[in-house]
N, C-alpha and C positions, 0 to 999 in steps of 0.2 A: 649293481655295484655295491650299494649299501648293504644288501643282504649278504654278499660275499664277505664283507668286512666283519659283519656281526656274527655270522654262523660258520663260515669256512675258515677265515684267517684268525678269528677270535681276538682281534685287536681291541685293546681297552681304549675307550674314548667317552667323553661326556657331552661334547658339543659338535654339532654339524654346521659347517659354514657352507653356504651355497649361493649361487648367483640368482638373480631375480627370475631367470628363465625357468628354474626348477621350483619356484614358489607356488606350488599347487596345493589345494586343500588335501587331496589324498596323501601326498608325500609328507606334508606337515603332520597329519594325523598319524601316519605310520611312525614317524620319528617320535612323536609324543607317546605312542603305545610302547615303544622301546624304552621309555623312561629317559630319553635324551633331550637336551636343549638344542634349539636351532636358531640360527641368525641368518637372515637374508633380507636384502632390500626388496621392497615391494614396488611394482609398477603402479602407475596412477589408476589404471583401469581395474585393479583388484579391489574386491569388496571384502572388508575385514570387520569382524565383530570383536570388540574389546571386552573379553570376559572378565578382566581384572576389575572392571567397574561394577560388576554384579556381586562380587564377593564382599 
């Protein structure tokens, strides 16, 4: 779905809003590679590294 919006429909957007069900590492890395921002709630069982602390 996201690829269709980016490459086929060419809709302009800056941010991706998604449910916690879609909050996977691969999808978030793909969104970052597109140069977009994402917002999603995370489930308690997700492991997260806060890279902003290392900058």
